[in-house]
C-alpha positions as CSV (number, residue, x, y, z in Angstrom):
1,X,-25.4,-27.1,-44.0
2,X,-25.3,-23.4,-43.0
3,X,-28.4,-23.9,-40.9
4,X,-26.8,-26.9,-39.1
5,X,-23.7,-24.7,-38.3
6,X,-25.9,-22.0,-36.9
7,X,-27.4,-24.5,-34.5
8,X,-24.0,-25.5,-33.1
9,X,-23.9,-24.7,-29.3
10,X,-21.6,-21.8,-28.5
11,X,-19.7,-21.4,-25.3
12,X,-20.8,-18.6,-22.9
13,X,-19.1,-15.2,-23.3
14,X,-17.3,-15.6,-20.0
15,X,-16.3,-18.9,-18.5
16,X,-16.2,-19.4,-14.7
17,X,-12.4,-19.2,-14.7
18,X,-12.4,-15.9,-16.7
19,X,-14.9,-14.4,-14.3
20,X,-12.8,-15.3,-11.3
21,X,-9.8,-13.8,-13.0
22,X,-11.6,-10.6,-13.7
23,X,-12.7,-10.2,-10.1
24,X,-9.1,-10.7,-9.0
25,X,-7.9,-8.2,-11.6
26,X,-10.4,-5.5,-10.4
27,X,-9.5,-6.3,-6.8
28,X,-5.8,-5.9,-7.4
29,X,-6.2,-2.7,-9.4
30,X,-8.5,-1.0,-6.8
31,X,-6.2,-2.2,-4.0
32,X,-3.2,-0.7,-5.8
33,X,-5.0,2.6,-6.2
34,X,-5.7,2.6,-2.5
35,X,-2.1,1.8,-1.7
36,X,-0.8,4.6,-3.8
37,X,-3.2,7.2,-2.5
38,X,-5.1,7.5,-5.7
39,X,-8.4,7.4,-3.8
40,X,-9.0,10.2,-1.3
41,X,-11.0,10.3,1.9
42,X,-13.8,12.1,0.1
43,X,-13.8,10.1,-3.0
44,X,-16.5,7.5,-3.8
45,X,-15.9,4.3,-5.7
46,X,-19.0,3.6,-7.8
47,X,-19.6,0.1,-9.1
48,X,-21.1,1.2,-12.4
49,X,-18.2,3.4,-13.2
50,X,-15.7,0.6,-12.5
51,X,-17.8,-1.8,-14.5
52,X,-17.7,0.6,-17.4
53,X,-13.9,0.9,-17.1
54,X,-13.5,-2.9,-17.1
55,X,-16.3,-3.6,-19.5
56,X,-18.0,-6.0,-17.1
57,X,-21.1,-6.3,-14.9
58,X,-21.7,-4.4,-11.7
59,X,-22.0,-7.7,-9.9
60,X,-18.5,-8.6,-10.8
61,X,-17.2,-5.3,-9.5
62,X,-19.1,-5.5,-6.3
63,X,-17.6,-8.9,-5.5
64,X,-14.1,-7.4,-5.8
65,X,-15.1,-4.3,-3.7
66,X,-16.8,-6.4,-1.1
67,X,-13.5,-8.3,-0.6
68,X,-11.8,-5.0,0.1
69,X,-14.6,-4.2,2.5
70,X,-14.1,-7.5,4.3
71,X,-10.4,-6.7,4.6
72,X,-11.1,-3.3,6.1
73,X,-9.9,-1.1,3.2
74,X,-13.3,0.2,2.2
75,X,-16.8,0.8,3.7
76,X,-20.0,0.3,1.8
77,X,-22.5,3.2,1.8
78,X,-25.8,4.0,0.1
79,X,-23.8,6.0,-2.5
80,X,-20.8,3.8,-3.3
81,X,-17.7,2.7,-1.4
82,X,-15.4,4.9,0.6
83,X,-12.3,4.7,2.6
84,X,-13.1,4.2,6.3
85,X,-12.4,7.0,8.8
86,X,-9.2,6.6,10.8
87,X,-9.3,8.0,14.3
88,X,-6.2,9.2,16.3
89,X,-6.5,6.1,18.5
90,X,-6.5,3.9,15.3
91,X,-3.3,5.6,14.2
92,X,-1.6,5.1,17.5
93,X,-2.5,1.4,17.4
94,X,-1.3,1.0,13.9
95,X,2.1,2.6,14.8
96,X,2.3,0.3,17.8
97,X,1.7,-2.8,15.8
98,X,4.1,-1.8,13.1
99,X,6.8,-1.2,15.7
100,X,6.3,-4.7,16.9
101,X,6.3,-6.3,13.5
102,X,8.5,-4.4,11.1
103,X,11.9,-4.2,12.8
104,X,12.3,-8.0,13.3
105,X,10.9,-8.6,9.8
106,X,13.4,-6.2,8.2
107,X,16.2,-7.9,10.2
108,X,14.9,-11.2,8.8
109,X,15.1,-9.8,5.3
110,X,18.6,-8.4,5.8
111,X,19.9,-11.9,6.7
112,X,18.7,-13.4,3.4
113,X,18.7,-10.4,1.0
114,X,19.5,-11.4,-2.6
115,X,21.4,-9.2,-5.0
116,X,18.2,-8.7,-6.9
117,X,16.5,-7.3,-3.8
118,X,19.5,-5.1,-3.2
119,X,19.2,-3.6,-6.7
120,X,15.5,-2.9,-6.1
121,X,16.3,-1.1,-2.8
122,X,19.0,1.0,-4.5
123,X,16.7,1.9,-7.3
124,X,13.9,2.9,-4.9
125,X,16.4,5.0,-2.9
126,X,17.6,6.8,-6.0
127,X,13.9,7.6,-6.7
128,X,13.5,8.9,-3.2
129,X,16.5,11.2,-3.6
130,X,15.1,12.6,-6.9
131,X,11.7,13.2,-5.3
132,X,13.2,14.9,-2.3
133,X,15.2,17.3,-4.5
134,X,12.2,18.0,-6.7
135,X,9.8,18.2,-3.8
136,X,7.6,15.7,-5.7
137,X,5.2,14.2,-3.2
138,X,3.7,11.6,-5.5
139,X,7.2,10.3,-6.5
140,X,8.3,10.3,-2.9
141,X,5.2,8.3,-1.9
142,X,5.7,5.8,-4.8
143,X,9.4,5.4,-4.0
144,X,8.7,4.8,-0.4
145,X,6.3,2.1,-1.3
146,X,8.8,0.5,-3.7
147,X,11.5,0.4,-1.1
148,X,9.2,-1.3,1.4
149,X,8.0,-3.8,-1.1
150,X,11.5,-4.7,-2.0
151,X,12.6,-5.6,1.5
152,X,9.3,-7.2,2.3
153,X,9.6,-9.5,-0.7
154,X,12.7,-10.9,1.0
155,X,10.9,-11.7,4.3
156,X,10.7,-15.5,4.5
157,X,7.7,-15.6,6.8
158,X,4.7,-15.1,4.5
159,X,2.2,-14.6,7.3
160,X,4.4,-11.9,8.8
161,X,4.7,-10.2,5.5
162,X,1.0,-10.3,4.9
163,X,0.2,-8.8,8.4
164,X,2.7,-6.0,7.8
165,X,1.2,-5.2,4.4
166,X,-2.3,-5.1,5.9
167,X,-1.4,-2.5,8.6
168,X,0.8,-0.5,6.2
169,X,-2.0,-0.2,3.7
170,X,-4.4,1.1,6.3
171,X,-1.8,3.8,7.1
172,X,-1.3,5.1,3.6
173,X,-3.5,8.2,4.0
174,X,-1.5,9.2,7.1
175,X,1.7,9.2,5.0
176,X,0.1,11.1,2.2
177,X,-1.0,13.8,4.6
178,X,2.4,14.3,6.1
179,X,4.6,14.0,3.0
180,X,3.5,17.5,1.9
181,X,5.9,18.8,4.6
182,X,9.6,19.1,3.9
183,X,10.5,17.9,7.4
184,X,8.6,14.7,6.8
185,X,10.2,14.2,3.4
186,X,13.6,14.5,5.0
187,X,12.7,12.0,7.7
188,X,11.7,9.5,5.0
189,X,14.8,10.2,2.8
190,X,17.2,9.9,5.8
191,X,15.5,6.9,7.2
192,X,15.6,5.0,3.9
193,X,19.3,6.0,3.4
194,X,20.2,4.5,6.8
195,X,18.1,1.4,6.1
196,X,19.7,0.9,2.7
197,X,23.2,0.9,4.3
198,X,22.2,-1.8,6.8
199,X,20.6,-3.9,4.1
200,X,23.7,-3.6,1.8
201,X,25.9,-4.6,4.8
202,X,23.6,-7.6,5.4
203,X,23.5,-6.7,9.1
204,X,20.2,-7.8,10.7
205,X,20.8,-6.1,14.0
206,X,21.7,-2.8,12.4
207,X,18.6,-3.0,10.2
208,X,16.4,-3.9,13.2
209,X,17.6,-0.9,15.3
210,X,17.5,1.5,12.3
211,X,14.0,0.5,11.4
212,X,12.8,1.0,15.0
213,X,14.4,4.4,15.2
214,X,12.9,5.3,11.7
215,X,9.4,4.3,12.8
216,X,9.6,6.2,16.1
217,X,10.8,9.3,14.3
218,X,8.0,8.9,11.8
219,X,5.4,8.6,14.6
220,X,6.7,11.6,16.4
221,X,6.7,13.6,13.2
222,X,3.2,12.6,12.4
223,X,1.8,13.6,15.8
224,X,3.7,16.9,15.7
225,X,2.0,17.5,12.3
226,X,-1.3,16.6,13.8
227,X,-0.9,19.1,16.6
228,X,-0.3,21.8,14.1
229,X,-3.2,20.7,11.9
230,X,-6.8,21.8,12.2
231,X,-9.0,20.0,14.8
232,X,-10.7,18.2,11.9
233,X,-7.5,16.1,11.5
234,X,-8.2,14.6,14.8
235,X,-11.5,13.0,13.9
C-alpha cells in the first residue's frame, strides 16, 4: 500500500500561474525600488542575487528585469542591469512632456476627488512638512511620491495616468539629486501646499495653474542646480 502511495503522481513545485505571479511580484518590487531611488546610477542589479532573495530561478528574475528593460527603466549589460544614463536633453524633454500632461490631469482629478483621496493628500503633505523640518531627504522623496500617487489615483483617464507615471519614473534620479538642497526642498513643500489647497477646494482651474507653476519652478530650480554642479552632471 505504501509503495502504491509513493507512485502517486505529484504536482510540479511551481504551477504556471504561480510562476507568472512570481515574475509580476519581482517586477513590482524592483520597479518600486527604482521609483523610490533605492537603486543608484552606479548600482548593478544582478539576476542571481535577486533570485536568491526571492528563492527562485535566474530565468524568472530575468523575465521580470527584461520587462523593465523594454519599458526603458533598465539597460542590460554584460555585468547585470543598470539604470540608463539620462542626458540634459532627455531631462528637458521629460519636463516638457510632463508640463503638457500633468496640469490637465491634476485638474481632472480635482473635479472628481473623493474624500479618501483628500485624506491621502493631507497625510502626504503632513509627511512633507515633517521631512522639510527634519531635512530628511528620503522622507521628503517618499512623501512627494505618495502625494503624486494620491491625486493620480483619482485621474479617470487610465492611459493618461499611465503615461504620466512612465515619465515621472524616468525622472526620479533628477529629483533625488536636487532634493539634497534646502531651496529645492522648499519648492517641493510650498508647491505641494498650494496644490493641496486647490484639491481641497475641488477647483480644477486653480489646480491646473498651480501645477503648471510648480513644474516650471521645479524645472528652473533643477537647471540652476545643474549649472552649479560639476560638468559630470551634464552627461
